[in-house]
VMD Tcl script that builds the backbone (N, CA, C; Angstrom):
set m [mol new atoms 519]
animate dup $m
set s [atomselect $m all]
$s set {name element resname resid chain x y z} {
  {N N UNK 1 A 96.926 137.244 78.577}
  {CA C UNK 1 A 95.711 136.693 78.518}
  {C C UNK 1 A 94.619 137.569 78.512}
  {N N UNK 2 A 93.550 137.285 77.786}
  {CA C UNK 2 A 92.424 138.365 77.579}
  {C C UNK 2 A 91.547 138.335 78.879}
  {N N UNK 3 A 90.794 139.558 79.048}
  {CA C UNK 3 A 89.906 139.550 80.218}
  {C C UNK 3 A 88.942 138.450 80.256}
  {N N UNK 4 A 88.451 138.035 78.997}
  {CA C UNK 4 A 87.511 137.030 79.022}
  {C C UNK 4 A 88.019 135.706 79.478}
  {N N UNK 5 A 89.178 135.432 79.129}
  {CA C UNK 5 A 89.974 134.156 79.609}
  {C C UNK 5 A 90.294 134.172 81.111}
  {N N UNK 6 A 90.706 135.491 81.608}
  {CA C UNK 6 A 91.099 135.536 83.072}
  {C C UNK 6 A 89.698 135.358 83.707}
  {N N UNK 7 A 88.535 135.910 83.383}
  {CA C UNK 7 A 87.258 135.634 84.059}
  {C C UNK 7 A 86.870 134.124 84.147}
  {N N UNK 8 A 87.241 133.365 83.124}
  {CA C UNK 8 A 86.960 132.014 83.091}
  {C C UNK 8 A 87.586 131.166 84.317}
  {N N UNK 9 A 88.848 131.726 84.720}
  {CA C UNK 9 A 89.505 131.010 85.911}
  {C C UNK 9 A 88.696 131.129 87.105}
  {N N UNK 10 A 87.701 132.146 87.243}
  {CA C UNK 10 A 86.879 132.308 88.348}
  {C C UNK 10 A 85.436 131.820 88.104}
  {N N UNK 11 A 85.254 131.149 87.039}
  {CA C UNK 11 A 83.894 130.739 86.685}
  {C C UNK 11 A 83.411 129.480 87.579}
  {N N UNK 12 A 83.031 129.813 88.754}
  {CA C UNK 12 A 82.581 128.765 89.685}
  {C C UNK 12 A 81.148 129.083 90.125}
  {N N UNK 13 A 80.246 128.248 89.994}
  {CA C UNK 13 A 78.935 128.559 90.481}
  {C C UNK 13 A 78.212 127.231 91.075}
  {N N UNK 14 A 77.166 127.666 91.751}
  {CA C UNK 14 A 76.312 126.456 92.432}
  {C C UNK 14 A 74.933 126.469 91.650}
  {N N UNK 15 A 74.656 125.274 91.095}
  {CA C UNK 15 A 73.204 125.144 90.608}
  {C C UNK 15 A 72.889 123.692 90.695}
  {N N UNK 16 A 71.688 123.331 90.798}
  {CA C UNK 16 A 71.134 121.971 90.911}
  {C C UNK 16 A 71.868 121.166 91.676}
  {N N UNK 17 A 72.476 121.549 92.835}
  {CA C UNK 17 A 73.063 120.670 93.821}
  {C C UNK 17 A 74.526 120.313 93.520}
  {N N UNK 18 A 75.144 120.967 92.530}
  {CA C UNK 18 A 76.448 120.589 92.167}
  {C C UNK 18 A 77.374 121.929 92.219}
  {N N UNK 19 A 78.634 121.797 92.495}
  {CA C UNK 19 A 79.772 122.690 92.310}
  {C C UNK 19 A 80.128 122.648 91.012}
  {N N UNK 20 A 79.849 123.542 90.142}
  {CA C UNK 20 A 80.158 123.429 88.699}
  {C C UNK 20 A 81.310 124.389 88.320}
  {N N UNK 21 A 82.235 123.564 87.773}
  {CA C UNK 21 A 83.540 124.322 87.417}
  {C C UNK 21 A 83.981 123.898 86.071}
  {N N UNK 22 A 84.474 124.779 85.191}
  {CA C UNK 22 A 84.906 124.359 83.825}
  {C C UNK 22 A 85.858 123.095 83.820}
  {N N UNK 23 A 86.690 122.997 84.740}
  {CA C UNK 23 A 87.724 121.670 84.750}
  {C C UNK 23 A 86.855 120.470 84.799}
  {N N UNK 24 A 85.856 120.499 85.552}
  {CA C UNK 24 A 84.905 119.176 85.589}
  {C C UNK 24 A 84.359 118.731 84.230}
  {N N UNK 25 A 84.081 119.922 83.517}
  {CA C UNK 25 A 83.514 119.529 82.037}
  {C C UNK 25 A 84.591 119.104 81.165}
  {N N UNK 26 A 85.763 119.583 81.240}
  {CA C UNK 26 A 87.016 119.202 80.661}
  {C C UNK 26 A 87.257 117.682 80.866}
  {N N UNK 27 A 87.057 117.346 81.952}
  {CA C UNK 27 A 87.283 115.992 82.470}
  {C C UNK 27 A 86.160 115.048 82.264}
  {N N UNK 28 A 85.102 115.554 81.642}
  {CA C UNK 28 A 83.975 114.649 81.362}
  {C C UNK 28 A 82.879 114.454 82.459}
  {N N UNK 29 A 83.190 115.327 83.637}
  {CA C UNK 29 A 82.265 115.137 84.800}
  {C C UNK 29 A 81.172 116.213 84.786}
  {N N UNK 30 A 80.299 116.119 85.615}
  {CA C UNK 30 A 79.204 117.135 85.818}
  {C C UNK 30 A 79.351 118.062 87.063}
  {N N UNK 31 A 80.334 117.774 87.737}
  {CA C UNK 31 A 80.408 118.675 88.998}
  {C C UNK 31 A 80.583 117.856 90.158}
  {N N UNK 32 A 80.775 118.444 91.364}
  {CA C UNK 32 A 80.861 117.743 92.622}
  {C C UNK 32 A 79.454 117.837 93.261}
  {N N UNK 33 A 78.825 116.714 93.723}
  {CA C UNK 33 A 77.666 116.644 94.400}
  {C C UNK 33 A 77.731 117.282 95.734}
  {N N UNK 34 A 76.893 118.077 96.013}
  {CA C UNK 34 A 76.848 118.894 97.386}
  {C C UNK 34 A 76.085 118.238 98.369}
  {N N UNK 35 A 75.085 117.467 98.069}
  {CA C UNK 35 A 74.330 116.704 99.037}
  {C C UNK 35 A 75.219 116.145 100.190}
  {N N UNK 36 A 74.920 116.470 101.464}
  {CA C UNK 36 A 75.666 115.759 102.477}
  {C C UNK 36 A 76.851 116.537 102.922}
  {N N UNK 37 A 77.256 117.412 102.241}
  {CA C UNK 37 A 78.464 118.368 102.478}
  {C C UNK 37 A 78.163 119.193 103.709}
  {N N UNK 38 A 79.132 119.692 104.307}
  {CA C UNK 38 A 79.008 120.512 105.549}
  {C C UNK 38 A 79.869 121.760 105.356}
  {N N UNK 39 A 79.124 122.939 105.315}
  {CA C UNK 39 A 79.959 124.253 105.178}
  {C C UNK 39 A 79.527 125.248 106.232}
  {N N UNK 40 A 80.524 126.000 106.628}
  {CA C UNK 40 A 80.228 127.127 107.445}
  {C C UNK 40 A 80.288 128.423 106.671}
  {N N UNK 41 A 79.376 129.314 107.214}
  {CA C UNK 41 A 79.387 130.731 106.593}
  {C C UNK 41 A 79.596 131.635 107.791}
  {N N UNK 42 A 80.776 132.330 107.539}
  {CA C UNK 42 A 81.262 133.402 108.684}
  {C C UNK 42 A 80.331 134.630 108.645}
  {N N UNK 43 A 79.929 135.223 109.843}
  {CA C UNK 43 A 79.195 136.322 109.851}
  {C C UNK 43 A 79.730 137.285 110.923}
  {N N UNK 44 A 79.548 138.576 110.758}
  {CA C UNK 44 A 79.860 139.479 111.699}
  {C C UNK 44 A 78.997 140.877 111.379}
  {N N UNK 45 A 78.956 141.817 112.294}
  {CA C UNK 45 A 78.123 143.071 112.117}
  {C C UNK 45 A 78.465 143.632 110.701}
  {N N UNK 46 A 77.404 144.120 110.067}
  {CA C UNK 46 A 77.410 145.007 108.766}
  {C C UNK 46 A 77.863 143.957 107.620}
  {N N UNK 47 A 77.348 142.611 107.732}
  {CA C UNK 47 A 77.564 141.674 106.656}
  {C C UNK 47 A 76.664 142.199 105.362}
  {N N UNK 48 A 77.144 141.685 104.189}
  {CA C UNK 48 A 76.349 142.111 102.965}
  {C C UNK 48 A 75.261 141.088 103.003}
  {N N UNK 49 A 73.919 141.583 103.062}
  {CA C UNK 49 A 72.850 140.532 103.257}
  {C C UNK 49 A 72.863 139.718 102.136}
  {N N UNK 50 A 72.918 140.157 100.959}
  {CA C UNK 50 A 72.767 139.300 99.635}
  {C C UNK 50 A 73.886 138.276 99.560}
  {N N UNK 51 A 75.097 138.699 99.914}
  {CA C UNK 51 A 76.286 137.734 99.873}
  {C C UNK 51 A 76.197 136.733 100.891}
  {N N UNK 52 A 75.409 136.956 101.970}
  {CA C UNK 52 A 75.246 135.914 102.960}
  {C C UNK 52 A 74.012 135.107 102.657}
  {N N UNK 53 A 72.954 135.636 102.435}
  {CA C UNK 53 A 71.529 134.856 102.475}
  {C C UNK 53 A 71.493 134.126 101.106}
  {N N UNK 54 A 72.018 134.593 99.981}
  {CA C UNK 54 A 71.893 133.771 98.677}
  {C C UNK 54 A 72.698 132.632 98.834}
  {N N UNK 55 A 74.016 132.589 99.217}
  {CA C UNK 55 A 74.690 131.247 99.234}
  {C C UNK 55 A 74.057 130.276 100.431}
  {N N UNK 56 A 73.570 130.930 101.419}
  {CA C UNK 56 A 72.910 130.229 102.455}
  {C C UNK 56 A 71.816 129.277 101.929}
  {N N UNK 57 A 70.782 130.054 101.423}
  {CA C UNK 57 A 69.691 129.333 100.841}
  {C C UNK 57 A 69.948 128.306 99.579}
  {N N UNK 58 A 70.956 128.766 98.760}
  {CA C UNK 58 A 71.241 128.029 97.609}
  {C C UNK 58 A 71.964 126.601 98.172}
  {N N UNK 59 A 72.805 126.841 99.068}
  {CA C UNK 59 A 73.410 125.526 99.623}
  {C C UNK 59 A 72.533 124.612 100.266}
  {N N UNK 60 A 71.480 125.266 101.206}
  {CA C UNK 60 A 70.480 124.641 101.795}
  {C C UNK 60 A 69.632 123.838 100.663}
  {N N UNK 61 A 69.270 124.472 99.683}
  {CA C UNK 61 A 68.583 123.771 98.646}
  {C C UNK 61 A 69.267 122.555 98.056}
  {N N UNK 62 A 70.545 122.659 98.003}
  {CA C UNK 62 A 71.381 121.670 97.478}
  {C C UNK 62 A 71.670 120.458 98.338}
  {N N UNK 63 A 71.089 120.588 99.684}
  {CA C UNK 63 A 71.323 119.614 100.641}
  {C C UNK 63 A 72.593 119.638 101.449}
  {N N UNK 64 A 73.013 120.750 101.408}
  {CA C UNK 64 A 74.268 121.077 102.329}
  {C C UNK 64 A 73.910 121.448 103.742}
  {N N UNK 65 A 74.531 120.969 104.751}
  {CA C UNK 65 A 74.290 121.300 105.945}
  {C C UNK 65 A 75.256 122.553 106.253}
  {N N UNK 66 A 74.463 123.641 106.622}
  {CA C UNK 66 A 75.062 125.007 106.719}
  {C C UNK 66 A 75.083 125.376 108.277}
  {N N UNK 67 A 76.321 125.778 108.667}
  {CA C UNK 67 A 76.664 126.221 110.115}
  {C C UNK 67 A 76.854 127.708 109.954}
  {N N UNK 68 A 76.154 128.462 110.762}
  {CA C UNK 68 A 76.531 129.979 110.779}
  {C C UNK 68 A 77.297 130.186 111.896}
  {N N UNK 69 A 78.593 130.794 111.742}
  {CA C UNK 69 A 79.610 131.085 112.581}
  {C C UNK 69 A 79.889 132.490 112.770}
  {N N UNK 70 A 79.961 133.013 113.994}
  {CA C UNK 70 A 80.389 134.307 114.397}
  {C C UNK 70 A 81.526 134.343 115.191}
  {N N UNK 71 A 81.978 135.634 115.634}
  {CA C UNK 71 A 83.075 135.883 116.419}
  {C C UNK 71 A 82.893 135.570 117.796}
  {N N UNK 72 A 81.757 135.489 118.134}
  {CA C UNK 72 A 81.390 135.271 119.604}
  {C C UNK 72 A 81.074 136.680 120.443}
  {N N UNK 73 A 81.080 137.819 119.572}
  {CA C UNK 73 A 80.643 138.984 120.254}
  {C C UNK 73 A 79.215 139.161 120.420}
  {N N UNK 74 A 78.552 138.466 119.570}
  {CA C UNK 74 A 77.053 138.634 119.610}
  {C C UNK 74 A 76.346 137.253 119.287}
  {N N UNK 75 A 75.190 137.125 119.612}
  {CA C UNK 75 A 74.345 135.965 119.154}
  {C C UNK 75 A 73.727 136.301 117.759}
  {N N UNK 76 A 73.262 137.492 117.716}
  {CA C UNK 76 A 72.674 137.979 116.314}
  {C C UNK 76 A 73.279 139.053 115.868}
  {N N UNK 77 A 73.728 139.069 114.441}
  {CA C UNK 77 A 74.383 140.077 113.808}
  {C C UNK 77 A 73.333 140.816 112.763}
  {N N UNK 78 A 73.585 142.030 112.588}
  {CA C UNK 78 A 72.591 142.792 111.632}
  {C C UNK 78 A 73.355 142.991 110.288}
  {N N UNK 79 A 72.823 142.623 109.029}
  {CA C UNK 79 A 73.480 143.025 107.933}
  {C C UNK 79 A 73.298 144.614 107.534}
  {N N UNK 80 A 73.952 144.915 106.483}
  {CA C UNK 80 A 73.954 146.262 106.063}
  {C C UNK 80 A 72.544 146.790 105.615}
  {N N UNK 81 A 71.798 145.917 105.347}
  {CA C UNK 81 A 70.326 146.302 104.933}
  {C C UNK 81 A 69.361 146.092 106.086}
  {N N UNK 82 A 69.973 145.504 107.441}
  {CA C UNK 82 A 68.948 145.600 108.522}
  {C C UNK 82 A 68.625 144.146 108.723}
  {N N UNK 83 A 68.855 143.254 107.953}
  {CA C UNK 83 A 68.438 141.770 108.104}
  {C C UNK 83 A 69.321 141.142 109.224}
  {N N UNK 84 A 68.524 140.663 110.181}
  {CA C UNK 84 A 69.345 139.934 111.235}
  {C C UNK 84 A 69.686 138.586 110.911}
  {N N UNK 85 A 70.807 137.979 111.598}
  {CA C UNK 85 A 71.181 136.587 111.336}
  {C C UNK 85 A 71.875 136.117 112.744}
  {N N UNK 86 A 71.169 135.132 113.107}
  {CA C UNK 86 A 71.483 134.400 114.454}
  {C C UNK 86 A 72.568 133.218 114.021}
  {N N UNK 87 A 73.527 133.281 114.896}
  {CA C UNK 87 A 74.712 132.174 114.614}
  {C C UNK 87 A 74.250 130.968 115.379}
  {N N UNK 88 A 74.933 129.815 114.885}
  {CA C UNK 88 A 74.833 128.700 115.433}
  {C C UNK 88 A 75.986 128.480 116.476}
  {N N UNK 89 A 77.023 128.959 116.303}
  {CA C UNK 89 A 78.148 128.848 117.113}
  {C C UNK 89 A 79.231 129.796 116.744}
  {N N UNK 90 A 80.278 129.821 117.599}
  {CA C UNK 90 A 81.325 130.811 117.377}
  {C C UNK 90 A 82.599 130.161 116.951}
  {N N UNK 91 A 83.491 131.040 116.372}
  {CA C UNK 91 A 84.681 130.448 115.603}
  {C C UNK 91 A 85.422 129.581 116.464}
  {N N UNK 92 A 85.675 129.861 117.641}
  {CA C UNK 92 A 86.609 129.122 118.419}
  {C C UNK 92 A 86.166 127.652 118.729}
  {N N UNK 93 A 84.946 127.416 118.468}
  {CA C UNK 93 A 84.290 126.133 118.801}
  {C C UNK 93 A 84.370 125.124 117.512}
  {N N UNK 94 A 84.777 125.704 116.299}
  {CA C UNK 94 A 84.774 125.009 115.062}
  {C C UNK 94 A 86.054 124.220 114.777}
  {N N UNK 95 A 86.031 123.036 114.334}
  {CA C UNK 95 A 87.131 122.262 113.846}
  {C C UNK 95 A 86.976 122.020 112.318}
  {N N UNK 96 A 87.994 122.477 111.591}
  {CA C UNK 96 A 87.882 122.263 110.123}
  {C C UNK 96 A 87.801 120.747 109.700}
  {N N UNK 97 A 88.113 119.741 110.496}
  {CA C UNK 97 A 88.129 118.435 110.144}
  {C C UNK 97 A 86.566 118.002 109.930}
  {N N UNK 98 A 85.562 118.738 110.694}
  {CA C UNK 98 A 84.146 118.371 110.717}
  {C C UNK 98 A 83.479 119.007 109.437}
  {N N UNK 99 A 84.190 119.920 108.543}
  {CA C UNK 99 A 83.519 120.614 107.569}
  {C C UNK 99 A 84.265 120.528 106.199}
  {N N UNK 100 A 83.420 120.646 105.148}
  {CA C UNK 100 A 84.131 120.580 103.773}
  {C C UNK 100 A 84.545 122.036 103.125}
  {N N UNK 101 A 84.021 122.926 103.832}
  {CA C UNK 101 A 84.468 124.460 103.287}
  {C C UNK 101 A 83.836 125.515 104.061}
  {N N UNK 102 A 84.323 126.763 103.625}
  {CA C UNK 102 A 83.670 127.989 104.338}
  {C C UNK 102 A 83.356 128.946 103.229}
  {N N UNK 103 A 82.387 129.828 103.570}
  {CA C UNK 103 A 82.094 131.081 102.769}
  {C C UNK 103 A 82.292 132.309 103.672}
  {N N UNK 104 A 82.997 133.243 103.188}
  {CA C UNK 104 A 83.033 134.515 103.850}
  {C C UNK 104 A 82.243 135.527 103.083}
  {N N UNK 105 A 81.091 136.009 103.473}
  {CA C UNK 105 A 80.449 137.113 102.882}
  {C C UNK 105 A 81.239 138.373 102.991}
  {N N UNK 106 A 81.032 139.342 102.069}
  {CA C UNK 106 A 81.479 140.779 102.129}
  {C C UNK 106 A 80.731 141.688 102.993}
  {N N UNK 107 A 80.556 142.885 102.524}
  {CA C UNK 107 A 80.134 143.928 103.223}
  {C C UNK 107 A 81.208 144.525 104.213}
  {N N UNK 108 A 80.845 145.154 105.368}
  {CA C UNK 108 A 81.985 145.681 106.330}
  {C C UNK 108 A 82.375 144.565 107.231}
  {N N UNK 109 A 81.638 143.488 107.232}
  {CA C UNK 109 A 81.773 142.281 108.050}
  {C C UNK 109 A 83.270 141.829 108.079}
  {N N UNK 110 A 83.870 141.569 106.913}
  {CA C UNK 110 A 85.349 141.100 107.020}
  {C C UNK 110 A 86.276 141.944 107.866}
  {N N UNK 111 A 86.107 143.283 107.855}
  {CA C UNK 111 A 86.844 144.113 108.609}
  {C C UNK 111 A 86.584 144.050 110.053}
  {N N UNK 112 A 85.383 143.680 110.560}
  {CA C UNK 112 A 85.190 143.419 111.864}
  {C C UNK 112 A 85.753 141.895 112.124}
  {N N UNK 113 A 85.571 140.959 111.259}
  {CA C UNK 113 A 85.969 139.631 111.531}
  {C C UNK 113 A 87.469 139.348 111.759}
  {N N UNK 114 A 88.186 140.242 110.995}
  {CA C UNK 114 A 89.751 140.114 111.146}
  {C C UNK 114 A 90.279 140.869 112.407}
  {N N UNK 115 A 89.364 141.446 113.353}
  {CA C UNK 115 A 89.647 141.857 114.494}
  {C C UNK 115 A 89.678 140.726 115.575}
  {N N UNK 116 A 89.329 139.626 115.177}
  {CA C UNK 116 A 89.115 138.472 116.192}
  {C C UNK 116 A 90.067 137.471 115.816}
  {N N UNK 117 A 91.062 137.154 116.552}
  {CA C UNK 117 A 92.127 136.086 116.174}
  {C C UNK 117 A 91.462 134.674 115.900}
  {N N UNK 118 A 90.399 134.352 116.681}
  {CA C UNK 118 A 89.704 132.986 116.338}
  {C C UNK 118 A 89.138 132.907 114.878}
  {N N UNK 119 A 88.660 134.135 114.397}
  {CA C UNK 119 A 88.182 134.173 113.047}
  {C C UNK 119 A 89.265 133.994 111.977}
  {N N UNK 120 A 90.194 134.708 112.239}
  {CA C UNK 120 A 91.379 134.566 111.282}
  {C C UNK 120 A 92.032 133.224 111.333}
  {N N UNK 121 A 92.240 132.750 112.533}
  {CA C UNK 121 A 92.850 131.365 112.690}
  {C C UNK 121 A 91.986 130.310 111.884}
  {N N UNK 122 A 90.745 130.357 112.201}
  {CA C UNK 122 A 89.717 129.482 111.397}
  {C C UNK 122 A 90.050 129.535 109.738}
  {N N UNK 123 A 90.200 130.601 109.229}
  {CA C UNK 123 A 90.449 130.791 107.819}
  {C C UNK 123 A 91.752 130.191 107.515}
  {N N UNK 124 A 92.750 130.393 108.316}
  {CA C UNK 124 A 94.183 129.812 108.002}
  {C C UNK 124 A 93.837 128.319 108.316}
  {N N UNK 125 A 93.224 127.800 109.121}
  {CA C UNK 125 A 93.213 126.313 109.500}
  {C C UNK 125 A 92.319 125.570 108.363}
  {N N UNK 126 A 91.331 126.257 107.863}
  {CA C UNK 126 A 90.527 125.647 106.721}
  {C C UNK 126 A 91.582 125.622 105.368}
  {N N UNK 127 A 92.267 126.740 105.199}
  {CA C UNK 127 A 93.045 126.703 104.068}
  {C C UNK 127 A 94.223 125.816 104.158}
  {N N UNK 128 A 94.886 125.653 105.236}
  {CA C UNK 128 A 95.971 124.633 105.665}
  {C C UNK 128 A 95.355 123.171 105.332}
  {N N UNK 129 A 94.176 122.963 105.683}
  {CA C UNK 129 A 93.565 121.637 105.657}
  {C C UNK 129 A 93.037 121.366 104.186}
  {N N UNK 130 A 93.341 122.168 103.294}
  {CA C UNK 130 A 93.022 121.998 101.949}
  {C C UNK 130 A 91.455 122.162 101.684}
  {N N UNK 131 A 90.890 122.748 102.632}
  {CA C UNK 131 A 89.268 122.892 102.458}
  {C C UNK 131 A 88.886 124.084 101.473}
  {N N UNK 132 A 87.709 124.093 100.806}
  {CA C UNK 132 A 87.381 125.331 100.095}
  {C C UNK 132 A 87.106 126.394 101.016}
  {N N UNK 133 A 87.686 127.616 100.510}
  {CA C UNK 133 A 87.697 128.876 101.310}
  {C C UNK 133 A 87.167 129.812 100.295}
  {N N UNK 134 A 85.862 130.217 100.305}
  {CA C UNK 134 A 85.279 131.122 99.348}
  {C C UNK 134 A 85.021 132.467 99.901}
  {N N UNK 135 A 85.729 133.456 99.268}
  {CA C UNK 135 A 85.672 134.878 99.786}
  {C C UNK 135 A 84.854 135.824 98.801}
  {N N UNK 136 A 83.948 136.390 99.204}
  {CA C UNK 136 A 83.120 137.306 98.259}
  {C C UNK 136 A 83.364 138.726 98.642}
  {N N UNK 137 A 83.529 139.508 97.557}
  {CA C UNK 137 A 83.637 140.899 97.500}
  {C C UNK 137 A 84.778 141.400 98.572}
  {N N UNK 138 A 84.430 141.980 99.676}
  {CA C UNK 138 A 85.386 142.528 100.604}
  {C C UNK 138 A 86.081 141.519 101.527}
  {N N UNK 139 A 85.416 140.234 101.405}
  {CA C UNK 139 A 86.067 139.174 102.274}
  {C C UNK 139 A 87.470 138.843 101.975}
  {N N UNK 140 A 88.197 139.434 100.817}
  {CA C UNK 140 A 89.524 139.156 100.661}
  {C C UNK 140 A 90.368 139.739 101.731}
  {N N UNK 141 A 89.676 140.804 102.557}
  {CA C UNK 141 A 90.397 141.231 103.810}
  {C C UNK 141 A 90.768 140.083 104.855}
  {N N UNK 142 A 89.837 139.045 104.910}
  {CA C UNK 142 A 90.155 137.992 105.788}
  {C C UNK 142 A 91.170 137.229 105.161}
  {N N UNK 143 A 91.380 136.962 103.865}
  {CA C UNK 143 A 92.381 136.231 103.357}
  {C C UNK 143 A 93.720 136.853 103.536}
  {N N UNK 144 A 93.655 138.173 103.522}
  {CA C UNK 144 A 94.919 138.842 103.771}
  {C C UNK 144 A 95.363 138.886 105.168}
  {N N UNK 145 A 94.357 138.977 106.029}
  {CA C UNK 145 A 94.674 138.764 107.453}
  {C C UNK 145 A 95.213 137.535 107.834}
  {N N UNK 146 A 94.754 136.403 107.109}
  {CA C UNK 146 A 95.062 134.972 107.304}
  {C C UNK 146 A 96.385 134.676 106.664}
  {N N UNK 147 A 96.950 135.680 106.002}
  {CA C UNK 147 A 98.261 135.393 105.184}
  {C C UNK 147 A 98.287 134.169 104.358}
  {N N UNK 148 A 97.283 134.153 103.526}
  {CA C UNK 148 A 97.063 132.863 102.660}
  {C C UNK 148 A 97.158 133.361 101.274}
  {N N UNK 149 A 97.558 134.524 100.908}
  {CA C UNK 149 A 97.376 135.075 99.367}
  {C C UNK 149 A 98.628 134.942 98.808}
  {N N UNK 150 A 99.695 134.675 99.310}
  {CA C UNK 150 A 100.890 134.720 98.536}
  {C C UNK 150 A 101.010 133.904 97.242}
  {N N UNK 151 A 101.205 134.608 96.241}
  {CA C UNK 151 A 101.207 133.945 94.865}
  {C C UNK 151 A 99.736 133.272 94.338}
  {N N UNK 152 A 98.683 133.751 94.929}
  {CA C UNK 152 A 97.253 133.353 94.529}
  {C C UNK 152 A 96.767 134.301 93.675}
  {N N UNK 153 A 95.922 133.770 92.538}
  {CA C UNK 153 A 95.186 134.669 91.805}
  {C C UNK 153 A 93.916 134.871 92.393}
  {N N UNK 154 A 93.534 136.054 92.588}
  {CA C UNK 154 A 92.230 136.568 93.380}
  {C C UNK 154 A 91.517 137.659 92.576}
  {N N UNK 155 A 90.342 137.689 92.860}
  {CA C UNK 155 A 89.591 138.950 92.370}
  {C C UNK 155 A 88.697 139.311 93.542}
  {N N UNK 156 A 88.447 140.513 93.677}
  {CA C UNK 156 A 87.577 141.155 94.692}
  {C C UNK 156 A 86.928 142.519 94.322}
  {N N UNK 157 A 86.246 143.043 95.196}
  {CA C UNK 157 A 85.947 144.514 95.083}
  {C C UNK 157 A 87.174 145.382 94.816}
  {N N UNK 158 A 87.140 146.218 93.816}
  {CA C UNK 158 A 88.370 147.046 93.430}
  {C C UNK 158 A 88.855 147.920 94.586}
  {N N UNK 159 A 88.151 148.232 95.625}
  {CA C UNK 159 A 88.625 149.122 96.701}
  {C C UNK 159 A 89.627 148.402 97.652}
  {N N UNK 160 A 89.556 146.999 97.532}
  {CA C UNK 160 A 90.633 146.390 98.352}
  {C C UNK 160 A 91.726 145.780 97.522}
  {N N UNK 161 A 91.839 146.083 96.122}
  {CA C UNK 161 A 92.824 145.673 95.372}
  {C C UNK 161 A 94.157 145.837 95.987}
  {N N UNK 162 A 94.509 147.068 96.419}
  {CA C UNK 162 A 95.938 147.347 96.943}
  {C C UNK 162 A 96.096 146.300 98.231}
  {N N UNK 163 A 95.114 146.130 99.001}
  {CA C UNK 163 A 95.391 145.388 100.222}
  {C C UNK 163 A 95.695 143.815 99.844}
  {N N UNK 164 A 95.054 143.494 98.583}
  {CA C UNK 164 A 95.350 142.087 98.338}
  {C C UNK 164 A 96.652 141.912 97.667}
  {N N UNK 165 A 96.981 142.898 96.817}
  {CA C UNK 165 A 98.334 142.925 96.301}
  {C C UNK 165 A 99.427 142.998 97.400}
  {N N UNK 166 A 99.373 143.831 98.358}
  {CA C UNK 166 A 100.419 144.019 99.406}
  {C C UNK 166 A 100.431 142.697 100.144}
  {N N UNK 167 A 99.406 141.975 100.171}
  {CA C UNK 167 A 99.380 140.500 100.858}
  {C C UNK 167 A 100.046 139.626 99.989}
  {N N UNK 168 A 100.461 139.921 98.801}
  {CA C UNK 168 A 101.177 138.840 97.846}
  {C C UNK 168 A 100.347 138.166 96.736}
  {N N UNK 169 A 98.985 138.623 96.697}
  {CA C UNK 169 A 98.155 138.225 95.661}
  {C C UNK 169 A 98.434 138.590 94.228}
  {N N UNK 170 A 98.020 137.980 93.349}
  {CA C UNK 170 A 97.968 138.326 91.879}
  {C C UNK 170 A 96.565 138.736 91.628}
  {N N UNK 171 A 96.356 139.949 91.761}
  {CA C UNK 171 A 94.810 140.547 91.526}
  {C C UNK 171 A 94.565 140.578 90.056}
  {N N UNK 172 A 93.220 140.106 89.902}
  {CA C UNK 172 A 92.709 140.189 88.564}
  {C C UNK 172 A 91.366 140.770 88.636}
  {N N UNK 173 A 91.057 141.801 87.714}
  {CA C UNK 173 A 89.863 142.467 87.737}
  {C C UNK 173 A 88.762 141.690 87.005}
}
mol reanalyze $m
mol bondsrecalc $m
mol representation Tube
mol addrep $m
């Protein structure tokens, strides 16, 4: 498979209030409506500011109810660029049944997140419930710690490629 075709497998974006995926176009649809959906975004110290705030505001613009979830070690976490983020709640208080999906931003935060069993269990529980689990950049570390990568095709920041492969993933650059 060419690199171009491999990249198309991951061509998912958010615009105009819809999750846009090539499969929806093949089936004649225009995407999944996001208005009224509920999504959590995980956060810990040293999160990548852009990988957190861009999805946060795009989802809010699309009418998604966004809940910011921390490990419980702090009320406010600071990103790599120094931007603070105050959580709404902590991981152990979240029930996947109440949400449609989660986003895990990168930076060094995923390495801190995976040190907290409640954060890792939350990822496992969302995945087991068939919810959307979106991992950006270094967030693949959380997927590896949650042991949900076996035979899954993933991409991530190249520095964690070996970690993902050792966790059973099929890594695609």
